[in-house]
N, C-alpha and C positions, 0 to 999 in steps of 0.2 A: 420812294423816300431816299434822301441822301443827306449825310451829315459830314461836314468837314470842319475840324477844329485844329487850331495851331497854337503852340505855346512858345515859339522861338522868336516872335516879333515884339510883342508887348509884354506887360507885366502880368502874365497869367494866360490861361487858355481861353481862347475866344473862337466862336464859330464864324464861318464865312458864308453869309447868306447868298452872296452873288455867285460863289463857286457852287454852292448846293443847288441853286436854281439852274445853273448851266448844266448840271448833271442830270436832273430829273427829266426822264422821257427822252434823253438823247442817246445816240449811238456812241459806242466806245471807239471813236475814231480821232484822228489828229485835229479836226476842227473843234470837237468837244474838248479835247485836251487843252487847246489854246484858249478856249472860252473859260475853262475852269482856272487856268493859270492867271488869266487877266482878272477874273473875279477875285481871286486871292489877293492880288496886288491892289486892286481897287479898294478892297475892304481893309487891308492891313498896312499899306505903305505909309499912310499918314501917321500911324501909331508906332512905327518902327523905332526901337530904342537902341541907340548906339551904345556899345560896351567899350568903355575907354581902356579897360585892362588889356585889350588886344592891340592897342595902337602902339606904334614904335616910330623911331625916326625914319627907319627904312620903309615902313608901311603905315603912313599917317592915317589911312582910312581903316586900318585894322582889318578885322574879318567881316566888317559890315556888308560889303558887296557880296561876299561869299554866303553869309547868313541870309541875305535877301533871296538867293537862288535856291536855298535848301527846299522850300516848299515845292518849287518847280520839279526838283529831282524826285521828291517823295511822290508827287502826283503822277509823274511820268512812270515810275516803277509800279505804282498801283494800276495804271492803265495797262501796262505790259502784262502784269499778273492776271488781271481780269480778262484780257484778250486771250491768254493761254487757256485759262479755265473754261471759257465759253467757246473756244474753238474759232475765234475771230482771226487770230494770227498766231502762228507757231514761232515764238521767240525761242532762241537757244538759251539754255540755262546761263551760259556765260554772257549773254547780251542783256539780260534783265537788269535794269538799274543803270545802264551805261549811257546816260544822257551827257552830251558834251557840255561840260561846265568849264568856265574860265579857271585856270589854275591860280592858286594863291601866289602872291609874290612873296618869296621867302627872303627873310632878312638875316643878317649876320649879327649875332650878339657879341659885343666886344666889351670886356670889362677892363678898365684901366685901374690896375692895382698900384697903389702907392707903396713905397718902401716901408716895410714893417707891417703892412696890412695884407700880406700874402695869405692864400688859402691855407688854413690850418685846421686839423681835426678838432671838433668840439669835444672837450673833455666831459661835459655834462650830457652829451647826446645819449649814451647808453642808459643812463639813469632816467632821463626824460621819456625815452621811448618804451622802457620796460615798466614804468610806474614805480621804480624804486625811490625816486626823489620824493621827499615829504614836503608838502606845502603847509603854510600856516593854518589853512582850513582843515588839514588832516590831523592836526594836533589837538588833543583835548585841552580845554582851557576852563579853569574854574571861574565861573562868572555869575553874576546876579541877573535876574530877569525882573522886569517891571510889568505890572498889569494895571489897567485902568478899570475902575468900577464906576459905573454910571447909575444915576438915579432911575427909579422906575416911575417917578412922578414928574412929568414934563412941565407942569405949570406950578409946582410947589415952590416954597421958599426954604432954602437950606438954613437951618437953625444951629445945628451942631453935627460933629462927626464923631461917632463912637468907634474908636480904633481897637478896643479891648479884644473883640472876637478875632479880628484879623491878625493881631500881634501874637495870639496864642496858637495860630495855625502852624503846622509843621513846616520848617524850612524858611519861615519868614524872618528876615533880618531887620527890616524897618518898615514903618508905615508912614 
């Protein structure tokens, strides 16, 4: 039995049947590793969701290319650890997980500050972070509440409303 599930591609965790099938009954070698990685990409590449918050002028593709290689690295590390446990190959502790991955292109963040808009300490920050600031939802407000009363007879005809009992109840202002 083999189960492989990923959550960094689509909206939620999903299993990879192609990768699972490649693992079942196979040796833990490079050929199987490549089949598992191909299976993951076969099952998930069409569902890959780009995350725009990581895109910038310097790096218009964002971290998408990097995120697409993450499962490859996870599976590679898994293979290395299994090979060590089962005596297939003796990886050094420092080598486990070191799959050569293309480095991310680093960008430079530049903020053009206009005169009068320089970075200044926020006076309200200490109160906001400690919870000392009181919001309107935190303040007690005397208010009235309304309640609906529905009939217990769905097919009847309303002839009159007797408000006397409701008006005598404690706290009732109006009916």
